[in-house]
C-alpha positions in Angstrom: 4.3 -1.9 -14.8 2.3 0.8 -13.5 2.4 1.4 -9.6 0.0 3.7 -7.9 -0.2 5.7 -11.1 -2.7 8.3 -9.6 -0.1 9.2 -7.1 2.7 9.4 -9.7 0.8 12.0 -11.6 0.3 14.2 -8.7 4.1 14.3 -7.7 5.0 17.3 -9.7 7.2 19.2 -7.3 11.1 19.1 -7.7 12.6 15.8 -6.4 15.2 16.0 -3.8 17.1 13.1 -5.4 17.1 11.8 -8.8 18.7 8.7 -10.3 19.0 7.3 -14.0 19.0 3.6 -14.0 19.0 1.7 -17.2 17.2 4.4 -19.2 14.8 4.9 -16.4 14.4 7.8 -14.1 13.8 7.4 -10.4 12.8 10.5 -8.5 12.6 10.7 -4.7 9.9 13.0 -3.2 9.3 13.8 0.4 6.0 12.6 1.6 6.0 15.3 4.2 5.3 17.9 1.3 2.3 16.1 0.0 -1.3 15.5 1.1 -0.4 11.9 1.0 1.4 11.8 4.4 -1.8 11.0 6.6 -3.0 8.5 3.8 0.1 6.2 3.8 2.2 7.3 6.9 -0.8 6.6 9.2 -0.9 3.1 8.0 2.8 2.6 8.4 3.6 3.0 4.8 6.5 5.5 4.9 7.9 4.7 1.4 5.7 4.1 -1.6 6.9 3.4 -5.1 5.0 4.8 -8.0 5.4 4.5 -12.0 3.8 5.4 -15.1 5.0 2.2 -16.6 8.5 3.5 -17.4 9.9 6.0 -14.8 9.5 5.8 -11.0 8.8 8.3 -8.3 9.3 7.4 -4.7 7.2 8.9 -2.2 9.0 8.8 1.1 8.6 10.2 4.7 11.7 12.5 5.6 12.8 10.7 8.8 12.3 7.3 7.3 14.7 8.3 4.5 17.2 9.5 6.8 17.1 6.6 9.0 17.3 4.1 6.0 19.0 6.0 3.6 21.4 3.2 2.6 18.4 1.1 1.5 17.6 3.8 -1.2 21.2 4.4 -2.6 21.8 4.0 -6.3 23.2 0.2 -6.3 20.3 -0.8 -4.1 17.7 0.7 -6.4 19.3 -1.0 -9.5 18.7 -4.3 -7.6 15.1 -3.2 -6.7 14.1 -1.9 -10.3 15.3 -5.3 -11.6 12.9 -6.9 -9.1 10.1 -4.7 -10.2 10.8 -5.5 -13.9 10.7 -9.2 -13.0 7.5 -9.0 -11.3 5.9 -7.2 -14.2 7.2 -9.8 -16.7 5.8 -12.6 -14.3 2.4 -11.0 -13.9 2.0 -10.3 -17.7 3.0 -13.9 -18.6 0.6 -15.6 -15.9 -2.2 -13.2 -16.9 -1.8 -14.3 -20.4 -1.8 -18.0 -19.6 -5.0 -17.6 -17.5 -7.0 -14.9 -19.1 -7.1 -15.9 -22.7 -7.9 -19.6 -22.3 -10.5 -18.7 -19.6 -12.3 -16.1 -21.8 -11.9 -18.4 -24.7 -13.5 -21.4 -22.7 -16.5 -18.9 -21.5 -17.2 -17.7 -25.1 -17.2 -21.0 -26.6 -19.3 -22.4 -23.8 -21.7 -19.5 -24.1 -22.1 -20.0 -27.9 -22.6 -23.8 -27.6 -25.2 -23.2 -24.8 -27.4 -20.8 -26.9 -27.1 -23.1 -30.0 -27.4 -26.5 -28.5 -28.6 -26.4 -24.9 -30.8 -23.3 -24.7 -33.0 -24.8 -22.0 -30.0 -25.1 -19.6 -28.7 -21.7 -20.4 -28.8 -20.3 -16.9 -27.0 -23.4 -15.1 -24.3 -23.6 -17.8 -23.7 -19.8 -17.6 -23.5 -19.9 -13.7 -21.1 -22.9 -14.1 -18.9 -20.9 -16.6 -18.8 -17.9 -14.0 -17.7 -20.3 -11.2 -14.9 -21.6 -13.4 -13.9 -18.0 -14.2 -13.9 -17.1 -10.4 -11.8 -20.2 -9.7 -9.4 -19.4 -12.3 -9.0 -16.0 -11.1 -8.1 -17.2 -7.5 -5.7 -19.7 -8.9 -4.1 -17.1 -11.1 -3.6 -14.8 -8.1 -2.0 -17.5 -5.8 0.4 -18.4 -8.6 1.3 -14.7 -9.1 1.6 -14.0 -5.4 3.8 -17.2 -4.8 6.2 -16.3 -7.6 6.5 -12.6 -6.6 7.3 -13.6 -2.9 10.0 -16.0 -4.2 11.5 -13.0 -6.3 11.2 -10.6 -3.3 13.1 -13.1 -1.1 15.8 -13.3 -3.8 16.0 -9.5 -4.1 16.2 -9.3 -0.2 19.1 -11.7 -0.2 20.8 -9.7 -3.0 20.5 -6.3 -1.1 21.7 -8.0 2.0 24.6 -9.4 0.2 25.5 -6.1 -1.1 25.1 -4.0 2.0 26.7 -6.7 4.1 24.7 -8.9 6.9 25.6 -6.4 9.8 24.7 -3.4 7.9 21.5 -5.1 6.7 20.4 -6.1 10.2 21.2 -2.5 11.5 19.0 -1.1 8.8 16.1 -3.5 9.8 16.6 -2.4 13.3 16.5 1.2 12.4 13.5 0.5 10.6 11.7 -1.0 13.5 12.9 1.9 15.6 11.4 4.5 13.4 8.2 2.8 13.3 7.9 2.8 17.0 9.0 6.2 17.5 6.5 7.5 14.8 3.6 5.8 16.6 4.6 6.6 19.9 1.9 8.3 21.8 2.4 10.1 25.2 -0.3 9.2 27.9 -2.6 12.1 28.6 -1.7 13.4 32.3 -4.6 13.8 34.6 -4.5 17.4 36.1 -7.7 17.1 38.1 -7.3 16.4 41.8 -9.8 13.9 43.4 -11.4 16.5 45.2 -12.0 18.5 42.0 -13.3 15.4 40.2 -15.7 14.8 43.1 -16.9 18.4 43.1 -17.6 18.0 39.4 -19.7 15.0 39.9 -22.1 16.8 42.3 -25.3 17.7 40.8 -26.5 21.4 41.2 -30.1 22.6 41.4 -31.2 25.1 38.6 -32.3 28.6 40.1 -35.4 30.4 38.9 -33.1 32.6 36.8 -31.6 29.6 35.1 -35.2 28.3 34.3 -35.9 31.6 32.7 -32.6 31.7 30.6 -33.7 28.2 29.5 -37.1 29.2 28.3 -35.6 32.3 26.4 -33.3 29.9 24.5 -36.2 27.5 23.3 
């Protein structure tokens, strides 16, 4: 399954870590060294998995990686890649179950309309479009539901592998990193009340000022 394939293609620098898992390569690249830092980290996405459909490249912010390194160890990546493979399989199966029948229904309906119900062409085609739209909505909900279920199973496996205490510590470290990254210091006001009041007093323009303004026009 392709994931953020455009990003994958642009990660051409040397990875700082590499794993070989079941015939697939998983490379780790620091987000700090790429133009994607602002794009992803500013939205709280400190780790982004990308793939060309076979191999993987993980784009990750450096301090996030250091704080959550156990989450990206070899054994955990084996579990996570298994999840990604399952998600890909689920998506393909459900898409085939929905897309092919929907397209067939639309094609048959359109043909029958033009042959037997030409005077109702617009109404029938609109009805078919609505059916396709509803089918896509149902398809999306089914896929999302199954993916969430697989994601929960995967998290449970990772929790079991790392141990509950270690897992909880990493979740805490993740939250602390998030808060630290987006912490902004309040700007201190350096002007005294007297200075602020003086700046607020309007001043009259002198004739010299008027002449200068005329020359600037």
